[in-house]
N, C-alpha and C positions, 0 to 999 in steps of 0.2 A: 711397382708391384714386386713382391717378394716371391722367389722361386721355391714354392712350398708344395708339398703333397700331403695327403692323409693316407697312411698305410695302417690298416687294421685298427683304425680309430685314433691313431697317434699322428698329429701334425708335426712335420719335420722338414728340414731342407731336402729338396729333391735329390741333391747330389749324395746325401747320406742314406737314402732309402735303399734297402736290399730285399730282394725276393729270392727265396730258396730255389736252387736249380731243380729240385724235385717237385716244384709246384706243377700241378696238372694243367694249369693254363699255359705254361711254357712248354711242357712235354707233349700235350695232346690238343691244345686249343680248347680245353675243357672249361670254358668260361663264357660269360656273357658280358656285354658292355652297353653303355648308353652315353650320350653327350647332351648337355643341357646348356642353352644359351644364357649368358649373363649380360645384362645391360644396366649401366649406371649402378653396379653393385647389387642388382636384384636378379635372382634366379627365375627365369621364365618357365612356366608350365612344369614346375618340378614334380608336382603330384602325378601328372600324367606320365612323365618319364619314369618315375619310380614304380608306378603301377605296371607299366609295360615290363620293366626289368624284373620286378618281383613275380609277375605272372610267368615270365620265361624261366626263371629259376625254379619255380614250382614244377613246371613241365619237365625239366631235366633232372629233378630230384636233388637240387642243391638247396641247403638250408637258407631261408631268406634272412639276411642280416637285419638286425635292429639298429635304429639310430642313424640310418643313412641320411635322412633329411637334415638332421641336426649336424652331422659331420660335414655335409655340403655347405651349410650356412656358416659353420665355424671356419671352414677353409677359405671361403670367400672373404670373410672378415680378416682372418689372419694374413692372407696373401695380399690383401688390398686390391683384389681384382675388380676393375671397374667395367671393362668391356672385353668379352671373350667367352669362354665356355669351360664347363667342368666335364672331364672325362671320367666316367665311373666304370670300373671293371671288377667283377666278382668271379673268382675261379673256385673250383671245387676244393682246392687246398693242396697241402703237401702230403705226399705218401710215396712209398716205394713204387717204382715204375711198373705198372701193370695196367692192362686195358680195363680190367674190372676194378673199380674203386672200392676201398674199404668203406664200411658203413659209418664208422666213427671218425669223421674227418671235418676239420674246421675250415670254412671258406677263407680265402685270402681276398681282402677288400682294398682296392686302390682307388683313390680319387686324385686326379690331377687338375690344377688350375692353370688355364692357358689363356694368355692375352691374345686377342684376335680382333682385327678390324673387319667389319661387315660392309659389304657393298650396299649402297642405297637400294631401296625397293625398285625392281624392274629396271635397273640401270645397267646391267651387265649383259651384253648380247652373247649368248652361249652357243657354242658350236659343238657338235657331237658326232660320234660314229656309232654304228650299230654292230652288234656282235652276237653270234649264236649263244644262247644261254646254256652253259655247260656246268652251272653250279648245282649244289644239292637241292633237295626238295623241301627244305625247311628254312627258306629265306625269311620267314616271319620271326624266327629266333635270331636275336641280334648277337650272334656268336662271334667270338674273336677269330674263328677259323675262316678267314677272308681271302684265301688264296685265289679263288675264282674271280673275286672283285679286283684283287691286286693284278692278276694277269690282264684283266680288261683295262685297268688304269695304265698299265705299261703300254698296251696297244694304243690307248688314247694319247698318252704322252708322245709316243713315236709319231703319231699322226698330227701332232701339233694342235689338238683341240682341247675342249674344256671338260668333256664328259663322255662316258661310254654308256650306251643303252643296250640292255640285254633283251634279246628277242627270242620268242618261243619257236617251236617247229613249224607252226602255221603262220608265222609272221606277227605274232602278238607282241607288241611293245610292252615290256613288263615294268622295268624301272632302270634308273641309272646306277652307276657304281656306288654313288653315295647320295642319291636323290630319288624322289618320286617324280613322275611325269604326268601332266594333264594335257590333253589335246582338245581343242575346240573343233568339232567336226559336225557339220549340219546344224550349227547353232545349238549344240549340246556338248558339254564338257565330258570327255571320256577319260577314265583312269582305270588302271587294272584293278580288279577286285582283290581284296585281302584274303586270298585263298591258300596261303602258304608259299606261293611262288614269288611274293614280294614282301618287303618289310612294311608293316603297317605304320607308316611314319606319323609322328605326332603332328607335324605341320600339315601333312596330307589330311588328317582327320579334322583339324581346325578349318582348313580350306573347304572341305565338304560342308561343314556347318555354315561357314560364311557365304558360300555360294547359294545355299538354300535361303539364308536370310536376305541376301541381295536380290534373289529372284533369277539366278543364273541356273538353267536346267543342267543337271549333272547325272551321269549314268556310270556306274561301276562296271565297265566292260572294257576289254583290252583294246586300245587303239591298234590299228593294223598298219604295218609298214607299207603294204600294197596300196593303201588309201592316202598316203601322205601328201599326194598332189592335191587332195581335197581338203586338207587341214586348213582352217582359217587362222589358227594361231596355236602355239604350244608353249608351255613353260615347265621349268624344273623347280622343285621345291624341297626344302629340308630345314633342319634346325640351324645349320650354319649357312645354307644357301639362301634362306628366305624364299622369295619368289623372284625368279629371273627368267627372261624370255629365251626360248630356244629358237634361234634364227637360221640355223644351218644344220643339216643332217646328211652325213655321207657326201659332203661337198656339194650338196644341192640346197638352195634356200628353202626355208619353211615359210609359207605364206609371204612370198616375195621379200623375206628377210626383215620384215617390219615387226615392231613390238605391238602386240594386239591390245585392243581396248579392254577385253576381259582380264588379260594379264595385269594390266595397270590397275584395274579396279580391285582385283583380289589382292594385289601387292599392297595397295593402300589400306585395304580393310584389315589385312594381317598386321601391318605396321600399327594401325590404330588399336587393335586388340592387344598387341604387345605393350604399347604405351600404357594402356589402361591396367594391364596386369602388373606393370612395374610401379 
């Protein structure tokens, strides 16, 4: 694989790419991003990822770039990326430092091609810690301002586990630092609603569709930390995560630490969907 990127529509070696220090993405985190899985040279669910990115850009009044899909495919071909992901970032652009952006500003568009090996479906026993959710109230916007998540990931790293779960004031389990969570409770899958307090993950949405097709009852309601002794199983999901079982939370086993049947079933269904899309 060649170490290339696409910056403002131009494919070039990553080591040669330069971004202006006055770019608002660097100065203010005034930018959105997305990540898209690539398998055997095929970009999975690209339309869904770009629709989410473009919808977010419209909400924060950044001009929606044209040609993103074409740029993504050109970069995959030029870099010879087989298995990994594309990282897309769109900032408001370059301007003198001021909180109020000028009206006539051109977005900065960066796409990175990253080689990555993915764990097999439902093969990685995940351990997590919970943390009070002190992030802002627009987690549905995939902004590059991720300091809250970074702080949680540092706490996760220091605890020697795989993920941090953000929890609301009433013990509502919202999402992971880089994943969504599903919990089987009372033979119903629970996952936090997409109400702005979580990112509406593309994989999360696909799993909701697959659960309905398979006949697994699902309810968009927050799992409660106080009820975790009653959880029959739990799993984390995301573009890079896929579906992986959560077997331990705050040093206590989840459902005796075993991988649940519904986790395996949905992991296999997602893998099948991805193979069909590729």
